VMD Tcl script that builds the backbone (N, CA, C; Angstrom):
set m [mol new atoms 519]
animate dup $m
set s [atomselect $m all]
$s set {name element resname resid chain x y z} {
  {N N MET 1 A 66.686 43.544 124.993}
  {CA C MET 1 A 67.750 42.564 125.101}
  {C C MET 1 A 68.315 42.250 123.716}
  {N N ILE 2 A 69.567 41.887 123.714}
  {CA C ILE 2 A 70.290 41.551 122.490}
  {C C ILE 2 A 70.159 40.047 122.238}
  {N N ASN 3 A 70.064 39.657 120.965}
  {CA C ASN 3 A 70.018 38.221 120.670}
  {C C ASN 3 A 71.351 37.761 120.071}
  {N N GLU 4 A 71.511 36.440 119.965}
  {CA C GLU 4 A 72.784 35.855 119.516}
  {C C GLU 4 A 73.218 36.325 118.136}
  {N N ASN 5 A 72.276 36.568 117.241}
  {CA C ASN 5 A 72.624 37.003 115.883}
  {C C ASN 5 A 73.222 38.406 115.845}
  {N N GLN 6 A 73.024 39.167 116.907}
  {CA C GLN 6 A 73.529 40.533 116.936}
  {C C GLN 6 A 74.953 40.640 117.479}
  {N N VAL 7 A 75.469 39.547 118.029}
  {CA C VAL 7 A 76.806 39.562 118.635}
  {C C VAL 7 A 77.749 38.666 117.828}
  {N N THR 8 A 78.897 39.221 117.486}
  {CA C THR 8 A 79.916 38.497 116.735}
  {C C THR 8 A 81.230 38.569 117.500}
  {N N LEU 9 A 81.957 37.454 117.510}
  {CA C LEU 9 A 83.321 37.448 118.036}
  {C C LEU 9 A 84.264 37.284 116.860}
  {N N LYS 10 A 85.333 38.086 116.857}
  {CA C LYS 10 A 86.382 37.881 115.851}
  {C C LYS 10 A 87.714 38.237 116.478}
  {N N LEU 11 A 88.742 37.542 116.022}
  {CA C LEU 11 A 90.072 37.839 116.544}
  {C C LEU 11 A 90.350 39.329 116.361}
  {N N LEU 12 A 90.775 39.955 117.436}
  {CA C LEU 12 A 90.997 41.403 117.406}
  {C C LEU 12 A 92.249 41.716 116.594}
  {N N GLU 13 A 92.151 42.738 115.766}
  {CA C GLU 13 A 93.256 43.179 114.922}
  {C C GLU 13 A 93.585 44.632 115.242}
  {N N ILE 14 A 94.763 45.045 114.826}
  {CA C ILE 14 A 95.202 46.428 115.033}
  {C C ILE 14 A 94.167 47.401 114.469}
  {N N LYS 15 A 93.612 47.080 113.306}
  {CA C LYS 15 A 92.651 47.995 112.659}
  {C C LYS 15 A 91.368 48.163 113.477}
  {N N ASP 16 A 91.133 47.273 114.462}
  {CA C ASP 16 A 89.946 47.388 115.309}
  {C C ASP 16 A 90.121 48.416 116.421}
  {N N TYR 17 A 91.367 48.865 116.634}
  {CA C TYR 17 A 91.616 49.867 117.674}
  {C C TYR 17 A 90.921 51.172 117.299}
  {N N THR 18 A 90.255 51.759 118.289}
  {CA C THR 18 A 89.677 53.100 118.137}
  {C C THR 18 A 90.012 53.899 119.399}
  {N N PRO 19 A 89.904 55.204 119.346}
  {CA C PRO 19 A 90.131 56.002 120.564}
  {C C PRO 19 A 89.206 55.580 121.716}
  {N N ASN 20 A 88.016 55.045 121.391}
  {CA C ASN 20 A 87.117 54.573 122.449}
  {C C ASN 20 A 87.770 53.489 123.292}
  {N N TYR 21 A 88.541 52.616 122.658}
  {CA C TYR 21 A 89.220 51.530 123.350}
  {C C TYR 21 A 90.118 52.103 124.453}
  {N N LEU 22 A 90.886 53.140 124.115}
  {CA C LEU 22 A 91.765 53.783 125.088}
  {C C LEU 22 A 90.950 54.387 126.237}
  {N N VAL 23 A 89.834 55.001 125.918}
  {CA C VAL 23 A 88.957 55.579 126.947}
  {C C VAL 23 A 88.470 54.468 127.886}
  {N N TRP 24 A 88.026 53.345 127.321}
  {CA C TRP 24 A 87.547 52.228 128.149}
  {C C TRP 24 A 88.612 51.796 129.146}
  {N N MET 25 A 89.840 51.609 128.636}
  {CA C MET 25 A 90.900 51.033 129.450}
  {C C MET 25 A 91.409 51.976 130.537}
  {N N ASN 26 A 91.069 53.247 130.427}
  {CA C ASN 26 A 91.462 54.209 131.461}
  {C C ASN 26 A 90.272 54.670 132.300}
  {N N ASN 27 A 89.120 54.037 132.107}
  {CA C ASN 27 A 87.922 54.390 132.866}
  {C C ASN 27 A 87.850 53.497 134.110}
  {N N LYS 28 A 87.890 54.107 135.280}
  {CA C LYS 28 A 87.935 53.344 136.535}
  {C C LYS 28 A 86.691 52.490 136.768}
  {N N GLU 29 A 85.545 52.926 136.291}
  {CA C GLU 29 A 84.332 52.130 136.462}
  {C C GLU 29 A 84.359 50.887 135.563}
  {N N ILE 30 A 84.831 51.060 134.349}
  {CA C ILE 30 A 84.886 49.940 133.403}
  {C C ILE 30 A 85.922 48.907 133.828}
  {N N THR 31 A 87.050 49.372 134.345}
  {CA C THR 31 A 88.136 48.455 134.737}
  {C C THR 31 A 88.106 48.109 136.227}
  {N N LEU 32 A 87.028 48.434 136.900}
  {CA C LEU 32 A 86.921 48.268 138.352}
  {C C LEU 32 A 87.319 46.881 138.833}
  {N N PHE 33 A 86.900 45.836 138.144}
  {CA C PHE 33 A 87.175 44.465 138.567}
  {C C PHE 33 A 88.257 43.801 137.710}
  {N N THR 34 A 89.155 44.593 137.152}
  {CA C THR 34 A 90.242 44.033 136.342}
  {C C THR 34 A 91.577 44.534 136.871}
  {N N GLU 35 A 92.626 43.848 136.503}
  {CA C GLU 35 A 93.962 44.291 136.891}
  {C C GLU 35 A 94.387 45.506 136.069}
  {N N GLN 36 A 93.662 45.784 134.999}
  {CA C GLN 36 A 93.972 46.938 134.152}
  {C C GLN 36 A 93.799 48.251 134.910}
  {N N ARG 37 A 93.013 48.233 135.967}
  {CA C ARG 37 A 92.772 49.476 136.711}
  {C C ARG 37 A 94.045 50.023 137.361}
  {N N HIS 38 A 95.074 49.187 137.463}
  {CA C HIS 38 A 96.328 49.600 138.090}
  {C C HIS 38 A 97.321 50.186 137.084}
  {N N ILE 39 A 96.966 50.159 135.803}
  {CA C ILE 39 A 97.903 50.536 134.746}
  {C C ILE 39 A 97.339 51.712 133.946}
  {N N LYS 40 A 98.114 52.764 133.808}
  {CA C LYS 40 A 97.726 53.865 132.923}
  {C C LYS 40 A 97.959 53.377 131.501}
  {N N GLN 41 A 96.889 53.262 130.738}
  {CA C GLN 41 A 96.988 52.720 129.385}
  {C C GLN 41 A 97.283 53.828 128.381}
  {N N THR 42 A 97.999 53.438 127.336}
  {CA C THR 42 A 98.271 54.326 126.203}
  {C C THR 42 A 97.908 53.568 124.932}
  {N N LYS 43 A 97.775 54.295 123.851}
  {CA C LYS 43 A 97.517 53.646 122.560}
  {C C LYS 43 A 98.621 52.648 122.260}
  {N N LYS 44 A 99.862 53.028 122.499}
  {CA C LYS 44 A 100.998 52.153 122.219}
  {C C LYS 44 A 100.887 50.842 123.012}
  {N N LYS 45 A 100.556 50.926 124.296}
  {CA C LYS 45 A 100.441 49.713 125.128}
  {C C LYS 45 A 99.320 48.804 124.632}
  {N N ILE 46 A 98.207 49.401 124.261}
  {CA C ILE 46 A 97.072 48.599 123.774}
  {C C ILE 46 A 97.436 47.910 122.460}
  {N N LEU 47 A 98.055 48.645 121.554}
  {CA C LEU 47 A 98.449 48.052 120.270}
  {C C LEU 47 A 99.481 46.936 120.468}
  {N N GLU 48 A 100.403 47.121 121.406}
  {CA C GLU 48 A 101.382 46.072 121.723}
  {C C GLU 48 A 100.678 44.835 122.276}
  {N N PHE 49 A 99.678 45.039 123.119}
  {CA C PHE 49 A 98.916 43.925 123.685}
  {C C PHE 49 A 98.206 43.148 122.571}
  {N N ILE 50 A 97.563 43.864 121.665}
  {CA C ILE 50 A 96.871 43.205 120.554}
  {C C ILE 50 A 97.876 42.410 119.709}
  {N N LYS 51 A 99.020 43.034 119.375}
  {CA C LYS 51 A 100.051 42.354 118.580}
  {C C LYS 51 A 100.569 41.111 119.302}
  {N N ASP 52 A 100.780 41.231 120.601}
  {CA C ASP 52 A 101.268 40.104 121.399}
  {C C ASP 52 A 100.293 38.929 121.339}
  {N N LYS 53 A 99.009 39.209 121.442}
  {CA C LYS 53 A 98.000 38.148 121.387}
  {C C LYS 53 A 97.889 37.577 119.970}
  {N N GLN 54 A 98.109 38.411 118.942}
  {CA C GLN 54 A 98.087 37.907 117.562}
  {C C GLN 54 A 99.217 36.904 117.321}
  {N N LYS 55 A 100.360 37.100 117.980}
  {CA C LYS 55 A 101.510 36.209 117.819}
  {C C LYS 55 A 101.416 34.966 118.701}
  {N N SER 56 A 100.618 35.028 119.737}
  {CA C SER 56 A 100.563 33.944 120.723}
  {C C SER 56 A 99.998 32.660 120.127}
  {N N LYS 57 A 100.512 31.552 120.599}
  {CA C LYS 57 A 100.023 30.234 120.182}
  {C C LYS 57 A 99.023 29.669 121.195}
  {N N ASN 58 A 98.884 30.354 122.371}
  {CA C ASN 58 A 97.979 29.816 123.386}
  {C C ASN 58 A 97.064 30.859 124.051}
  {N N GLU 59 A 97.072 32.078 123.527}
  {CA C GLU 59 A 96.142 33.102 124.014}
  {C C GLU 59 A 95.518 33.786 122.806}
  {N N PHE 60 A 94.199 33.909 122.841}
  {CA C PHE 60 A 93.472 34.439 121.691}
  {C C PHE 60 A 92.518 35.531 122.159}
  {N N LEU 61 A 92.742 36.736 121.641}
  {CA C LEU 61 A 91.952 37.905 122.014}
  {C C LEU 61 A 90.899 38.165 120.941}
  {N N PHE 62 A 89.658 38.039 121.342}
  {CA C PHE 62 A 88.534 38.284 120.434}
  {C C PHE 62 A 87.872 39.602 120.788}
  {N N GLY 63 A 87.544 40.360 119.769}
  {CA C GLY 63 A 86.700 41.524 119.968}
  {C C GLY 63 A 85.254 41.060 120.019}
  {N N ILE 64 A 84.470 41.717 120.854}
  {CA C ILE 64 A 83.027 41.474 120.899}
  {C C ILE 64 A 82.397 42.604 120.093}
  {N N PHE 65 A 81.722 42.226 119.018}
  {CA C PHE 65 A 81.139 43.212 118.112}
  {C C PHE 65 A 79.620 43.082 118.112}
  {N N LEU 66 A 78.957 44.211 118.138}
  {CA C LEU 66 A 77.498 44.267 118.097}
  {C C LEU 66 A 77.070 44.721 116.715}
  {N N ASN 67 A 76.213 43.932 116.100}
  {CA C ASN 67 A 75.684 44.272 114.775}
  {C C ASN 67 A 74.431 45.123 114.977}
  {N N LYS 68 A 74.547 46.396 114.643}
  {CA C LYS 68 A 73.451 47.353 114.807}
  {C C LYS 68 A 73.042 47.893 113.449}
  {N N LYS 69 A 71.826 47.634 113.067}
  {CA C LYS 69 A 71.302 48.114 111.783}
  {C C LYS 69 A 72.331 47.894 110.689}
  {N N ASN 70 A 72.923 48.946 110.149}
  {CA C ASN 70 A 73.910 48.790 109.076}
  {C C ASN 70 A 75.333 49.051 109.567}
  {N N LYS 71 A 75.550 48.831 110.845}
  {CA C LYS 71 A 76.832 49.199 111.434}
  {C C LYS 71 A 77.283 48.098 112.399}
  {N N VAL 72 A 78.584 47.843 112.444}
  {CA C VAL 72 A 79.155 46.883 113.396}
  {C C VAL 72 A 80.008 47.681 114.379}
  {N N VAL 73 A 79.742 47.507 115.678}
  {CA C VAL 73 A 80.400 48.306 116.711}
  {C C VAL 73 A 81.181 47.392 117.655}
  {N N HIS 74 A 82.445 47.740 117.898}
  {CA C HIS 74 A 83.281 47.024 118.866}
  {C C HIS 74 A 82.859 47.487 120.260}
  {N N VAL 75 A 82.360 46.559 121.080}
  {CA C VAL 75 A 81.846 46.948 122.403}
  {C C VAL 75 A 82.647 46.365 123.559}
  {N N GLY 76 A 83.568 45.443 123.285}
  {CA C GLY 76 A 84.355 44.844 124.352}
  {C C GLY 76 A 85.234 43.735 123.823}
  {N N ASN 77 A 85.842 42.990 124.751}
  {CA C ASN 77 A 86.746 41.903 124.383}
  {C C ASN 77 A 86.488 40.677 125.242}
  {N N ILE 78 A 86.869 39.535 124.714}
  {CA C ILE 78 A 86.879 38.299 125.485}
  {C C ILE 78 A 88.139 37.540 125.077}
  {N N LYS 79 A 88.893 37.087 126.074}
  {CA C LYS 79 A 90.159 36.395 125.810}
  {C C LYS 79 A 90.034 34.945 126.225}
  {N N LEU 80 A 90.502 34.075 125.359}
  {CA C LEU 80 A 90.598 32.650 125.636}
  {C C LEU 80 A 92.080 32.360 125.823}
  {N N GLY 81 A 92.449 31.944 127.024}
  {CA C GLY 81 A 93.843 31.625 127.262}
  {C C GLY 81 A 94.334 32.170 128.586}
  {N N PRO 82 A 95.482 31.654 128.992}
  {CA C PRO 82 A 96.290 30.710 128.235}
  {C C PRO 82 A 95.637 29.322 128.168}
  {N N ILE 83 A 95.811 28.701 127.004}
  {CA C ILE 83 A 95.298 27.346 126.792}
  {C C ILE 83 A 96.390 26.348 127.169}
  {N N ASN 84 A 96.006 25.341 127.922}
  {CA C ASN 84 A 96.895 24.227 128.208}
  {C C ASN 84 A 96.474 23.096 127.270}
  {N N PHE 85 A 97.243 22.893 126.211}
  {CA C PHE 85 A 96.876 21.920 125.192}
  {C C PHE 85 A 97.035 20.477 125.668}
  {N N ILE 86 A 97.859 20.255 126.659}
  {CA C ILE 86 A 98.011 18.904 127.206}
  {C C ILE 86 A 96.742 18.498 127.962}
  {N N HIS 87 A 96.292 19.378 128.853}
  {CA C HIS 87 A 95.122 19.062 129.680}
  {C C HIS 87 A 93.802 19.490 129.036}
  {N N LYS 88 A 93.903 20.203 127.907}
  {CA C LYS 88 A 92.726 20.678 127.178}
  {C C LYS 88 A 91.855 21.601 128.039}
  {N N THR 89 A 92.529 22.548 128.687}
  {CA C THR 89 A 91.852 23.509 129.558}
  {C C THR 89 A 92.272 24.927 129.188}
  {N N SER 90 A 91.461 25.880 129.624}
  {CA C SER 90 A 91.797 27.287 129.417}
  {C C SER 90 A 91.019 28.147 130.394}
  {N N GLU 91 A 91.427 29.393 130.449}
  {CA C GLU 91 A 90.712 30.416 131.199}
  {C C GLU 91 A 90.070 31.371 130.199}
  {N N ILE 92 A 89.051 32.060 130.662}
  {CA C ILE 92 A 88.505 33.168 129.880}
  {C C ILE 92 A 88.486 34.418 130.751}
  {N N SER 93 A 88.590 35.555 130.103}
  {CA C SER 93 A 88.395 36.846 130.759}
  {C C SER 93 A 87.704 37.753 129.752}
  {N N TYR 94 A 86.980 38.737 130.234}
  {CA C TYR 94 A 86.121 39.515 129.342}
  {C C TYR 94 A 85.772 40.850 129.972}
  {N N PHE 95 A 85.345 41.772 129.131}
  {CA C PHE 95 A 84.773 43.034 129.604}
  {C C PHE 95 A 83.975 43.675 128.472}
  {N N ILE 96 A 82.977 44.435 128.853}
  {CA C ILE 96 A 82.241 45.283 127.914}
  {C C ILE 96 A 82.705 46.700 128.213}
  {N N GLY 97 A 83.312 47.341 127.233}
  {CA C GLY 97 A 83.911 48.657 127.445}
  {C C GLY 97 A 82.936 49.809 127.353}
  {N N ASP 98 A 81.922 49.649 126.554}
  {CA C ASP 98 A 80.950 50.720 126.378}
  {C C ASP 98 A 79.793 50.495 127.340}
  {N N LYS 99 A 79.696 51.338 128.355}
  {CA C LYS 99 A 78.720 51.135 129.434}
  {C C LYS 99 A 77.263 51.121 128.965}
  {N N LYS 100 A 76.976 51.749 127.836}
  {CA C LYS 100 A 75.583 51.731 127.378}
  {C C LYS 100 A 75.155 50.329 126.943}
  {N N TYR 101 A 76.128 49.407 126.832}
  {CA C TYR 101 A 75.812 48.027 126.458}
  {C C TYR 101 A 75.888 47.057 127.644}
  {N N TRP 102 A 76.003 47.597 128.838}
  {CA C TRP 102 A 76.005 46.750 130.030}
  {C C TRP 102 A 74.583 46.271 130.320}
  {N N GLY 103 A 74.475 45.058 130.812}
  {CA C GLY 103 A 73.204 44.538 131.306}
  {C C GLY 103 A 72.182 44.179 130.246}
  {N N ILE 104 A 72.617 44.000 128.987}
  {CA C ILE 104 A 71.638 43.653 127.935}
  {C C ILE 104 A 71.987 42.333 127.236}
  {N N ASN 105 A 72.712 41.458 127.953}
  {CA C ASN 105 A 72.927 40.083 127.503}
  {C C ASN 105 A 74.148 39.876 126.605}
  {N N ILE 106 A 74.908 40.919 126.295}
  {CA C ILE 106 A 76.036 40.776 125.372}
  {C C ILE 106 A 77.121 39.873 125.955}
  {N N THR 107 A 77.479 40.073 127.214}
  {CA C THR 107 A 78.544 39.253 127.804}
  {C C THR 107 A 78.141 37.793 127.857}
  {N N SER 108 A 76.912 37.529 128.214}
  {CA C SER 108 A 76.431 36.150 128.278}
  {C C SER 108 A 76.520 35.476 126.909}
  {N N ILE 109 A 76.134 36.201 125.875}
  {CA C ILE 109 A 76.210 35.661 124.511}
  {C C ILE 109 A 77.671 35.450 124.106}
  {N N ALA 110 A 78.538 36.405 124.459}
  {CA C ALA 110 A 79.964 36.280 124.118}
  {C C ALA 110 A 80.574 35.052 124.799}
  {N N ILE 111 A 80.210 34.796 126.036}
  {CA C ILE 111 A 80.723 33.614 126.738}
  {C C ILE 111 A 80.208 32.344 126.056}
  {N N LYS 112 A 78.952 32.329 125.712}
  {CA C LYS 112 A 78.386 31.164 125.016}
  {C C LYS 112 A 79.148 30.896 123.713}
  {N N LYS 113 A 79.457 31.957 122.988}
  {CA C LYS 113 A 80.157 31.815 121.710}
  {C C LYS 113 A 81.619 31.390 121.904}
  {N N ILE 114 A 82.278 31.917 122.932}
  {CA C ILE 114 A 83.685 31.536 123.148}
  {C C ILE 114 A 83.763 30.080 123.601}
  {N N LEU 115 A 82.753 29.593 124.301}
  {CA C LEU 115 A 82.731 28.175 124.689}
  {C C LEU 115 A 82.639 27.278 123.454}
  {N N LYS 116 A 81.848 27.705 122.475}
  {CA C LYS 116 A 81.742 26.937 121.224}
  {C C LYS 116 A 83.083 26.917 120.486}
  {N N ILE 117 A 83.747 28.066 120.439}
  {CA C ILE 117 A 85.059 28.151 119.789}
  {C C ILE 117 A 86.061 27.260 120.522}
  {N N ALA 118 A 86.046 27.319 121.844}
  {CA C ALA 118 A 86.978 26.517 122.650}
  {C C ALA 118 A 86.795 25.028 122.378}
  {N N LYS 119 A 85.558 24.624 122.257}
  {CA C LYS 119 A 85.264 23.201 122.050}
  {C C LYS 119 A 85.556 22.766 120.609}
  {N N LYS 120 A 85.063 23.530 119.640}
  {CA C LYS 120 A 85.205 23.124 118.231}
  {C C LYS 120 A 86.617 23.333 117.689}
  {N N ARG 121 A 87.143 24.535 117.853}
  {CA C ARG 121 A 88.425 24.878 117.237}
  {C C ARG 121 A 89.621 24.293 117.989}
  {N N PHE 122 A 89.523 24.313 119.334}
  {CA C PHE 122 A 90.673 23.890 120.140}
  {C C PHE 122 A 90.462 22.551 120.851}
  {N N ARG 123 A 89.268 22.001 120.748}
  {CA C ARG 123 A 88.921 20.718 121.370}
  {C C ARG 123 A 89.166 20.705 122.876}
  {N N LEU 124 A 88.872 21.844 123.489}
  {CA C LEU 124 A 89.055 21.951 124.942}
  {C C LEU 124 A 87.938 21.233 125.671}
  {N N LYS 125 A 88.229 20.843 126.894}
  {CA C LYS 125 A 87.268 20.093 127.712}
  {C C LYS 125 A 86.823 20.854 128.957}
  {N N LYS 126 A 87.586 21.876 129.343}
  {CA C LYS 126 A 87.278 22.582 130.589}
  {C C LYS 126 A 87.690 24.041 130.478}
  {N N ILE 127 A 86.815 24.921 130.945}
  {CA C ILE 127 A 87.078 26.365 130.940}
  {C C ILE 127 A 86.865 26.883 132.361}
  {N N THR 128 A 87.752 27.778 132.794}
  {CA C THR 128 A 87.588 28.427 134.089}
  {C C THR 128 A 87.620 29.944 133.918}
  {N N ALA 129 A 87.090 30.618 134.910}
  {CA C ALA 129 A 87.129 32.086 134.960}
  {C C ALA 129 A 87.216 32.497 136.420}
  {N N GLY 130 A 88.047 33.466 136.691}
  {CA C GLY 130 A 88.160 33.999 138.045}
  {C C GLY 130 A 87.574 35.389 138.099}
  {N N PHE 131 A 87.033 35.733 139.276}
  {CA C PHE 131 A 86.505 37.094 139.430}
  {C C PHE 131 A 86.505 37.522 140.891}
  {N N TYR 132 A 86.559 38.820 141.089}
  {CA C TYR 132 A 86.513 39.413 142.421}
  {C C TYR 132 A 85.176 39.083 143.077}
  {N N GLN 133 A 85.199 38.811 144.363}
  {CA C GLN 133 A 83.978 38.393 145.061}
  {C C GLN 133 A 82.842 39.409 144.921}
  {N N ASP 134 A 83.142 40.667 144.758}
  {CA C ASP 134 A 82.099 41.694 144.642}
  {C C ASP 134 A 81.576 41.870 143.218}
  {N N ASN 135 A 82.118 41.132 142.275}
  {CA C ASN 135 A 81.705 41.284 140.879}
  {C C ASN 135 A 80.479 40.399 140.603}
  {N N ILE 136 A 79.333 40.917 140.989}
  {CA C ILE 136 A 78.069 40.182 140.858}
  {C C ILE 136 A 77.733 39.921 139.391}
  {N N GLY 137 A 78.089 40.850 138.506}
  {CA C GLY 137 A 77.811 40.681 137.077}
  {C C GLY 137 A 78.496 39.448 136.507}
  {N N SER 138 A 79.768 39.237 136.869}
  {CA C SER 138 A 80.476 38.045 136.382}
  {C C SER 138 A 79.848 36.779 136.935}
  {N N LYS 139 A 79.492 36.806 138.187}
  {CA C LYS 139 A 78.847 35.623 138.773}
  {C C LYS 139 A 77.569 35.282 138.005}
  {N N LYS 140 A 76.787 36.299 137.667}
  {CA C LYS 140 A 75.521 36.078 136.952}
  {C C LYS 140 A 75.741 35.494 135.555}
  {N N VAL 141 A 76.657 36.096 134.780}
  {CA C VAL 141 A 76.828 35.613 133.400}
  {C C VAL 141 A 77.476 34.239 133.354}
  {N N LEU 142 A 78.367 33.965 134.289}
  {CA C LEU 142 A 78.988 32.636 134.312}
  {C C LEU 142 A 77.968 31.574 134.718}
  {N N THR 143 A 77.191 31.861 135.747}
  {CA C THR 143 A 76.159 30.916 136.191}
  {C C THR 143 A 75.149 30.675 135.080}
  {N N LYS 144 A 74.758 31.745 134.395}
  {CA C LYS 144 A 73.812 31.629 133.285}
  {C C LYS 144 A 74.347 30.710 132.187}
  {N N ASN 145 A 75.670 30.660 132.034}
  {CA C ASN 145 A 76.302 29.820 131.018}
  {C C ASN 145 A 76.740 28.452 131.553}
  {N N GLY 146 A 76.231 28.074 132.724}
  {CA C GLY 146 A 76.479 26.726 133.239}
  {C C GLY 146 A 77.756 26.547 134.036}
  {N N PHE 147 A 78.437 27.638 134.366}
  {CA C PHE 147 A 79.617 27.551 135.220}
  {C C PHE 147 A 79.163 27.412 136.669}
  {N N SER 148 A 80.004 26.787 137.476}
  {CA C SER 148 A 79.707 26.704 138.906}
  {C C SER 148 A 80.985 26.980 139.695}
  {N N LYS 149 A 80.792 27.357 140.937}
  {CA C LYS 149 A 81.923 27.700 141.799}
  {C C LYS 149 A 82.742 26.446 142.092}
  {N N GLU 150 A 84.043 26.558 141.841}
  {CA C GLU 150 A 84.948 25.440 142.094}
  {C C GLU 150 A 85.983 25.775 143.145}
  {N N GLY 151 A 86.143 27.053 143.413}
  {CA C GLY 151 A 87.146 27.413 144.407}
  {C C GLY 151 A 87.050 28.856 144.827}
  {N N GLU 152 A 87.720 29.131 145.921}
  {CA C GLU 152 A 87.798 30.491 146.442}
  {C C GLU 152 A 89.187 30.685 147.008}
  {N N LEU 153 A 89.896 31.652 146.456}
  {CA C LEU 153 A 91.195 32.031 146.992}
  {C C LEU 153 A 90.926 33.178 147.964}
  {N N LYS 154 A 90.882 32.848 149.235}
  {CA C LYS 154 A 90.469 33.816 150.258}
  {C C LYS 154 A 91.479 34.945 150.412}
  {N N LYS 155 A 90.932 36.150 150.445}
  {CA C LYS 155 A 91.726 37.369 150.635}
  {C C LYS 155 A 92.903 37.435 149.662}
  {N N GLN 156 A 92.665 37.025 148.441}
  {CA C GLN 156 A 93.691 36.952 147.398}
  {C C GLN 156 A 93.951 38.306 146.732}
  {N N LEU 157 A 92.931 39.158 146.680}
  {CA C LEU 157 A 93.002 40.397 145.912}
  {C C LEU 157 A 92.737 41.610 146.804}
  {N N ILE 158 A 93.199 42.760 146.345}
  {CA C ILE 158 A 92.893 44.009 147.045}
  {C C ILE 158 A 91.864 44.764 146.216}
  {N N TYR 159 A 90.765 45.104 146.871}
  {CA C TYR 159 A 89.674 45.824 146.214}
  {C C TYR 159 A 89.160 46.876 147.187}
  {N N LYS 160 A 89.202 48.129 146.753}
  {CA C LYS 160 A 88.784 49.248 147.598}
  {C C LYS 160 A 89.470 49.206 148.963}
  {N N ASN 161 A 90.770 49.015 148.912}
  {CA C ASN 161 A 91.640 49.019 150.093}
  {C C ASN 161 A 91.356 47.919 151.103}
  {N N LYS 162 A 90.697 46.857 150.679}
  {CA C LYS 162 A 90.524 45.715 151.585}
  {C C LYS 162 A 90.796 44.431 150.810}
  {N N ARG 163 A 91.138 43.404 151.537}
  {CA C ARG 163 A 91.421 42.112 150.925}
  {C C ARG 163 A 90.110 41.386 150.673}
  {N N VAL 164 A 89.963 40.871 149.448}
  {CA C VAL 164 A 88.743 40.151 149.064}
  {C C VAL 164 A 89.136 38.832 148.394}
  {N N SER 165 A 88.165 37.948 148.291}
  {CA C SER 165 A 88.401 36.645 147.681}
  {C C SER 165 A 88.350 36.718 146.164}
  {N N ASN 166 A 89.060 35.793 145.550}
  {CA C ASN 166 A 88.999 35.570 144.113}
  {C C ASN 166 A 88.232 34.273 143.931}
  {N N PHE 167 A 87.038 34.353 143.349}
  {CA C PHE 167 A 86.234 33.166 143.106}
  {C C PHE 167 A 86.657 32.546 141.774}
  {N N ILE 168 A 86.731 31.235 141.738}
  {CA C ILE 168 A 87.059 30.502 140.527}
  {C C ILE 168 A 85.831 29.673 140.139}
  {N N TYR 169 A 85.308 29.941 138.951}
  {CA C TYR 169 A 84.177 29.197 138.423}
  {C C TYR 169 A 84.663 28.369 137.229}
  {N N GLY 170 A 84.067 27.203 137.033}
  {CA C GLY 170 A 84.489 26.349 135.944}
  {C C GLY 170 A 83.321 25.667 135.273}
  {N N LYS 171 A 83.613 25.161 134.072}
  {CA C LYS 171 A 82.613 24.425 133.317}
  {C C LYS 171 A 83.309 23.398 132.431}
  {N N ASN 172 A 82.808 22.176 132.461}
  {CA C ASN 172 A 83.255 21.156 131.518}
  {C C ASN 172 A 82.474 21.379 130.230}
  {N N ILE 173 A 83.179 21.321 129.103}
  {CA C ILE 173 A 82.492 21.550 127.824}
  {C C ILE 173 A 82.628 20.349 126.904}
}
mol reanalyze $m
mol bondsrecalc $m
mol representation Tube
mol addrep $m
């Protein structure tokens, strides 16, 4: 298992792009529970997305980096936003792109760290995350971080040619 000292979040920059990122975004297993699975990604589209988030005043894209021995590896992303500064709320979304890092606590640590950033830097009071009903991994990491089910949008999404619910989990911070 990975510990907190091995995981770093930093605002994603153009220089963080690697060909692996493009592979992740076009891998059907990695994007299975994301809307990205419907879009053929290109380097240009990914770089535009990163630039767009760098310019945004209410959406912040962080790279999830794993500190390994003498090397730092980009293994996924976590996004905070859009932030509603009036109500002090936001959503988060996340993924681990490199499958060899699935199931070893990285996402849970990244969520814990983004909650700290949301509270300290942005003074947010509430965070939500939505996920496909079949995404057991998201349910586990959110529950582990103190989120609880607040809603269900029944038959909101299409997954494997059938309509499924979108679960909404939230946490006061």
